[in-house]
C-alpha positions in Angstrom: 21.0 32.1 -6.1 21.5 35.2 -4.0 17.7 35.9 -4.1 16.9 32.3 -3.1 19.4 32.3 -0.3 18.0 35.6 1.0 14.4 34.4 0.8 15.4 31.2 2.7 17.3 33.0 5.4 14.8 35.8 6.0 11.9 33.3 6.1 13.7 31.0 8.4 14.5 33.8 10.8 11.0 35.1 10.6 9.6 31.6 11.2 11.8 31.1 14.2 10.6 34.4 15.7 6.9 33.6 15.1 7.3 30.1 16.4 7.5 31.5 19.9 4.3 33.5 19.5 2.1 31.5 17.1 3.6 28.2 16.0 1.1 27.7 13.1 2.2 31.0 11.5 5.8 29.7 11.3 4.5 26.8 9.3 2.7 29.1 6.9 5.8 31.2 6.4 7.9 28.1 5.7 5.3 26.9 3.2 5.2 30.3 1.5 9.0 30.5 1.3 9.1 27.0 -0.1 6.6 27.7 -2.8 8.5 30.9 -3.7 11.8 29.1 -3.9 10.1 26.3 -5.9 8.9 28.9 -8.4 12.5 30.0 -8.9 13.4 26.3 -9.4 10.8 26.0 -12.1 12.3 29.0 -13.9 15.6 27.2 -14.1 13.8 24.1 -15.4 13.3 25.7 -18.8 17.0 26.1 -19.2 17.6 22.5 -18.3 15.0 21.2 -20.8 16.5 23.3 -23.6 19.9 21.9 -22.8 18.6 18.3 -22.7 16.9 18.9 -26.1 20.2 20.3 -27.5 22.0 17.2 -26.2 19.4 15.1 -27.8 20.0 16.8 -31.2 23.7 15.9 -31.0 23.2 12.2 -30.3 20.4 10.0 -31.4 18.3 9.4 -28.3 14.6 8.4 -28.5 12.5 11.4 -27.4 10.5 9.1 -25.2 13.6 8.5 -23.0 14.2 12.2 -22.7 10.6 12.6 -21.6 11.0 9.9 -19.0 14.1 11.6 -17.7 12.4 14.9 -17.4 9.5 13.3 -15.6 11.8 11.6 -13.2 13.5 14.9 -12.4 10.2 16.5 -11.8 9.0 13.7 -9.5 12.2 13.9 -7.5 12.0 17.7 -7.0 8.3 17.7 -6.3 8.4 14.8 -3.8 11.4 16.3 -2.0 9.5 19.6 -1.7 6.4 17.9 -0.4 8.4 15.7 2.1 10.2 18.7 3.5 7.0 20.6 4.0 5.5 17.6 5.8 8.5 17.2 8.0 8.6 20.9 8.9 4.9 20.6 9.9 5.8 17.5 12.0 4.2 14.9 9.9 7.1 12.5 9.4 5.0 9.5 8.5 3.3 11.3 5.7 6.7 12.4 4.4 7.9 8.8 4.4 4.8 7.7 2.5 5.4 10.4 -0.1 9.0 9.3 -0.5 8.0 5.6 -1.0 5.4 6.6 -3.6 7.9 8.7 -5.4 10.5 6.0 -5.5 7.9 3.5 -6.8 6.8 5.9 -9.4 10.3 6.5 -10.6 10.9 2.8 -10.7 7.8 2.3 -12.8 8.9 5.0 -15.2 12.3 3.5 -15.5 11.1 0.0 -16.5 10.9 0.8 -20.3 14.4 2.2 -20.2 15.7 -0.9 -18.4 13.9 -3.1 -21.0 15.4 -1.2 -23.9 18.8 -1.6 -22.3 18.4 -5.3 -21.9 17.2 -5.6 -25.5 20.3 -3.7 -26.6 22.6 -6.0 -24.6 21.0 -9.1 -26.0 21.4 -7.7 -29.5 25.1 -7.1 -28.9 25.6 -10.6 -27.4 23.8 -12.4 -30.3 
């Protein structure tokens, strides 16, 4: 976490300094810092998937549902990253469209889980 915080602070300070001289360079620095921090995030994702698989071995969860959960987490992080980059560059409308698409994608992915939940509830009620 210390490395990520240092990268973030140094790149923010450097981008602020360059924004006065060349505004487009500050966007490039912010993008590079975001990609570097995103790489650190991906390294932590391996630990998370191992933990989810360990939890799955303790309780009986269909592996398809775990896959859906991992996809949802990935979509969330990726869309947040893309939205922040677009907002930093001043393209708020594009960031909003990315958010809407990500929400609809997550909703589409969650439909099989909702259907399985409804089937389980109807089985318990009958």
